[in-house]
N, C-alpha and C positions, 0 to 999 in steps of 0.2 A: 504494499499500499504506499502511496506517495505521502511523504512527510511534510510536503508543502501544503498546509491546510488552507492557504489563501485561495486555492482553486477547489471548486466543487468536486467531491469524490464520493464513491459508494463504499459500503461496508465490504468486508471480505466475502468472496463468493460462497464461503462456507455458511454465511448467514442464511442462505436459502434452506440449508438443512435444518438449522436452528429454528427458523421461523416455521417451516413445514411441520417439524415435530411439535412445536408449541401449539400451532393451530389444530393439528390432529389430536393432541391430548385434550384440548378444550372440547372439541366435538365428541370425542370418545367418552369424556366424563359426563357430558350432557345426555348422551344417548346410550349409556351403558346398559341399563335395564331393558331398554327397547331392543337392543341387539341380542341380549340374553333371551328375551321372550321370543324373538324371531327364530332363533336357533332351536328353541325347545318346542315351539308350537308348529313350526314348519316341518314337513316331512323331508326325508333325504333328497327328494327330487328338487326341493327348493333351496337346499344348502348352497348349490352353485350360484343361484341368483343372489343370495345373501352375501357370499364372498365376493361376487362381482360388484355388488353395491359398496362394500367396504373398499374394494380396490378403486372404484370411481372416486370415492371420498378422498382417498390418499392422493390420487392423481390431481384432483382439484386443489388440495392443500399445497401440493408442489407448484402448480401453476400460479396460485395466489401468492405463494412465497416468492416465486421468480419475478412476478410483476411488482411486488412490494420492493424487492431488491433493486429493480431497475429504476423505480421512482424515488427511492430513499437516498438523498444526498445531503451532505453537510459541508460547511466551510467556515473559515474565520474571515470576517471583514476587518482588516487591519486598520482601516481609516476610522470606521465607526466603533471599533472595539466591541464587536458583536459576534456571537456564534449563531449561525443560521442553519436551520434544519428544514428541508423540504421533504414531505412525505405524503402518502395517500395515493390510492389507485384511481378511483373515480372522483372523489372529493379531495382536492389538493389542499394541503395545509402547509403553512410556513410558520415555524416557531423561531422567534428571534430572542436571544438571550444576551443581555449586556454582561460583559465579562466581570465587572465589579459586583454584579448581583449573584454570582455563583458562590454558593456556601460550601459545598463539598463535592468531591468527585470520587465515585466508587469504581474500583477495578476488581472484577470478580469472575469466577468461573463456576458454572454448574457442571454436573457430571458429563452431559453431552458436549459442552464447550471444551471440557478438558480432554475428552476423547479425540476430538477433531483438531485440537491445538489452537483455539481462538479464545478471546476474552470478551466479556461484556463490560461496557462502560456506561455508567449512569451519572447524570449531572443533576444535582439537587440545587434548586433555586428557591427564592422567596416569591415566586411568581403568583399572580392573582388566581390562577386556576389550581394552584397547588399540585401541579403535575411535574414529573421529572422527565427529561429527555433520555432515551435509552438507545444505545447502539449495541446490537445483539452479537455482532461478530466483528472483531478487529484484532489484528495481530499484536503481539506483545510489545514490540518496539513502538509501534504507532500509538498504542494505548497510553504508554508512559510519556511519549512525546506530546500527545494531545493533552494529557493531564497537566504537563508543565505549562503549555500555552494557556490553558483555561485558568489555572490558579494564579499564574504570574501576570495574566493580562497582556501577554505578548502575542503578536501574530507573525513574527519573523521565524524562519525555519531554524531548527536546532540540529546540530550535527548528530548523526545517529550514534557515533561512538560515545558522545557525551551522554546521550540518553541511556545507553547500555550501562555506563558507569553509574549514572543516577539511579537506574532501576535496581542495580545490584546493591547500591548503598541503601536504597529504600528497603529492600528485602532483608539485608543483613543488619539493619539498625537494631541496636541493643535496646530492648524495651525497659523502661523504668517501672512498668507495672505489668505483671504477668500473673494471670489467674490460673491456679493449678486445678487439676481434676478433683482433688479432695475439697478444695474451696467451693467449686461448683456444686459438689455433692451437698455441702452444708447449705449453700444458697437455695438449692432445690427443695431442701427439707424445711426451710424457714421463711419462704417468701412466695408471693404470687399465688396464694390460695384461691383468691377470687377469680383470677384469669383461668386457672386450671379447672375450677368448678364450672365456669361458663363453657369450657371446652367439653367437659363431660356431659353437661345438659344438652348442648347442641348435638353432640354425637348420639346421645340417647334418643333425642327427637328424630334425628335423621335415620337412625337404625329402625325405630318403630315405623316410620313412614315407608321406608324401603322394604321392611318385613311384610307389610301389607301387599306390596307389589309381588314379592316372592310367593306369598300364599296364593295370590290370584294366578300367578304363572303355573304353579304346580297343583292348583285346585285343591288346596288343603282345607280341611274343616276348621274354620276359625273358632268355633265353640270348643272343639277338642283341644286346640292349641291353647286357648285361654284357660281351660280347666287344668291342663298339664302344668302351665306356668304357675297357677295359683297353688297347685298341689306341691310343687317344688318349693314355693315360698314358705309354706307351712313347716317345712323341714328345718328351717333356720329361725332362730330367735331374732328379735329386733337388735339385740346387742351384737350378734354375729354379723348381721347385715350392715350395721354401722361400722364395725371394724373393717369389714371388706371394703366398704365405700371409702373409708379413710386411707386404706392401703392403696386403692386404685388412684385416689386423688394425689397422694404423694408420689406414686410411680409416674403418673402423667406429668406432674410438676417437674420431676427429675428429668424426664425425657425432653420436655420443652426447654429446660434450662441448658442441658448439654447441647441440644440442637442449635440453640441461638448463640451460646457463648463459649463453645468449646475452643480451647487454646486462645482465649481472649488476651490480647496484648495491646499495650498503649506505649507509644514511644514518641519522642520529640524529634520532628523532622524539619529542620530549618525553622521557618516561622509558623509551622503547622503541627497539628497533632495527627498522628497516624494510629488508627484503630484497626486491628486485624483480628479475624476470627473465622472459624469454619471447620466443619467436620471432614469433608472430603478434600476441598481445596480452599485455601485461605481467601478471604475477601478483605481487601484493603480499602479503608475510608480515610480520606484526608480532609481535615476541617481547619479553618482559620479560627484561632481562639477569640479574635476580635469580633467574630460574627455570632458568638454565643451570647444570647440575650439573658437567659435565666439559668443559673446553676443550682440544681436541687440535689440534696442528699437525704436519704431516709434510712430509718432503722427501726425494727420492732424489738420486742422484749427478748426473744431468743437470739436475734442477731447481736444485740447489745452484749449478751453473755458470751458470745463467740467472737466479739470484736469484728463484726462484719458491717459493711455499709453498701448501699446501692446509690450510684450517682447518675443523674440525668442531666444531659447538656441540651438545653432547648434553644433552637435557632429560630430565626424569623420565619413566619409563615403568614399568609393572608388567605382569606376564603376558607373553603372546606379543607379539612385535614386529609392527608394522603392515605391511601390504602396500601402503602408499601410495607416491606418487611422491616424488622426492628432496626437494622443498621442502615436503612436506606430512607428513613423518614426525617422529619425535622427534629426529632428527639433521639439522641444517641444515649444508650444506657451502658454503664460500666458497673458490673456487679461484683461483689465479693472483695471490695477494698477494705483495708484497715484504716485506722485514724491517720497514721503517718502518710500512707499513700493518698488519702483524701486531701490532706493539707498540701501535699506536693502538687497534686493535680489542680487544686484551687489556685495555688500560687502561680502556676503556669498560665491559667486562664485569666485570672483577675489581677495578677501582678503581686499580690500578697494574700496572706491568709485573712479572711474576713474577721473583723472584730465586732463583737456585739456591743452596741452603744446603749443609749437609753431605751429601756423596754416599756412598751405601752400595752396595757391589759384592757379587755372589754368590760363594759358595764354588765351587771348581773341580768339586765334585760335581754342579754344574748340568749338566755335559757327559755324565754317565754314562748316564742313561736315554735321551736322544735318540740318542746314538751306538749304544747296544745295540739299541733297538727300531726305529730308522729306518735303521740302516746295517748293523751286524753281523748281525743276525738275517735281514733280507731277502737280503743278499749270500750268507750261508751257505746259505740255502734254494736260491737260484739256482745256486750252485756244485754242490750235491748233484744238482740236476736236470741241470745241464750235463754233468757227468761220467758221467751215466747215459743221457742222450739225445743222440745224435750230432748231431741237427739243431740243438740249442741250443748245443753246444760252441763253434762259431765266434764266439759273441757274448760270450765271457768278458771280452773287453776292455771292453765296455760296463759290466760290473759294476765293474771297477776304476775307470773314469772316474766312475761314480755314487758310489763310496765316497770318492774324493778330493774331488769337488765337495761331497758331503755334509759331510765333515769341515770344509771351508772355510766353508760356510754356518753350521754349528752354532757354530764358533768365533767368527764375526762376531756371531751372536745372543748369545753369552756376553759378548762385550766391550761390546755395546750395552745389556745388561740392567742398568739402574741405577735407583736411586730417590734423589732429592735432597729433603731436608727442611729447610724454613725455618720461622720463627715463623708466617708467614702462608700459606705455600704448600707443596704436595706435588707434585713433578714426577717422573713415571715415564717413563723412556726405554726404548725397545725397537725391534726391527725388524732386518731383514737388508738388504733393498733400500730400502724406504721406512722411513726413520728417523723415528719419531713420538715426540712428547712430550705426555703427558697431564697436565693441570694441574687440581688441585682445591684448594679451601680447606678447612681442617679442619672448619668448621661444616656442610659439606655431607655429612659422613660419617654414614651411618645405622647402621652396625655395623662391628665390627672382629673379624677372626678371625686368631689366631696359632696355628699348628699345628706339630707336630714328629713325625717318624717315630721309632719306638722305637730303631732302629739309628743314629739321628743324635744321640742324647742325649750320647754320649761325645765327639762332635766339636763340639757346640754349634751345630748347623745347624738352621734352621727356615724356615717360610714365613709370609708375611703376606698378608692379603686385606682390602682396604678396600671395604666395601659402600656404594654410593651408589644413589640413586633412578634413575640413568641407567646402571647397570652396575657391574662390579667392576674394581678395579685390584689386580693381583697382583704380589708381589715374592717370587721363589723362591730358596731355598737361601742365605738371608742368615744373618748371625750372630744366633743366637736370643737371646742376652743383650741385644744392641742392639735387636732387634725388640721385646722386652718393655719396654724403656725408652721406645721410640717409642709403643707402645700406651698406656702410662701417661701420657705427655705429651699425646697426643691426647685421651684420656678426660678429663684435667684441663681441657683447653681447652673440650671440649664441655660439661662440668658447670659451669664458671665463666662461660662466655659466654652471651649472651642473643640471639644472632643467629638469624634464621629460615633454614631450609634452602631455602625457596621464597618 
């Protein structure tokens, strides 16, 4: 591939294979049960037609991929400092990215790309659509060459020998943070329970839905299947079922953790941070620390005992959030750090370790709305139903337990809801189980909103919202007079300072 990116050029020809496989996989996933049904219901005489249909689909995928390959071009406009991508077969699209808006460049390989010897390159920006530009097949030298152009904002050609040296230096960079398999094992056991629970529920719902299709295909008696399942369920006590569920939850959590963060390493590469991870082939992500808007680190009770922390680096985004993978979105996560590694990373991103300044706590009225809408109102409705429906009445004890647990959790949320303000940093603390601290510097603030309900004027209570390019940081039910002083202080810093937010 030509390294002079000032001229329009295509992907590697191997991109046809990658695109065809990707398209065929999506079609196969959508029509899997239809294909199974066709092979089971059709007699041997129709098998040939079914295989012919699959062959036609594969040929169409190849034709589509070839046309996409012909129409997909990209180049660097050195005068306007823009990266231009033209794509689309019938509907032509042109994506223009300003080089100074590029936040990170990902160079990675999936299994197919590794087999045929090409790389995938994805460009992450703070674009309004929240989408990233993806080049599915590019050779190794060109990938690192293009990465240098995009991150440095240069459009001049770079000598290939320099790029090979640069690529080797990038790969051989000694990481200052390296997460071991044992650390990942501890992370998998102590975090992301909610996400894994969601995965289990989605999988269960999907399995139930597809099981109905299978029963229709094989013409199984649904009543018999239902009675069999219920009969098996009676063999296990509730305690055993709960234990099995928790074991499955932890197992899935471990699998997800190792899949996302296996061999996670962070190293300092010139003026950028290099994050690499991967099970089969490593995926490299380069980000500019100056473009990190919010730095967040969190820790729960078990992680505190094990000296583990999870760090999130939030970059600028506008519009809807992306549906990309963990290391390819606007939020990069680094799991399993200890306190020393956290401070080292924060120092690289923020210039120094954040110092907690004056801490502001919310008024007790913070408790009112959560207690009423999340506890009093639901429990009152449940009690009304319970006293009028005899079948529900035996479960009144659960309502009492729900109310007590809710009071305990809301009180923890109240005690953790704090904001600390220093000359150089703003630190927002929150959480019930996972206690998180979000750190921003004042010059990253895009807008400030201070609000107050009419019925809170007499008690001088109000709310604060700091708007950044990576999201909002809210402090609720604080002293409104103090909030206004903070707003004036930050506005003065923004007006008198000359630092860029990106």
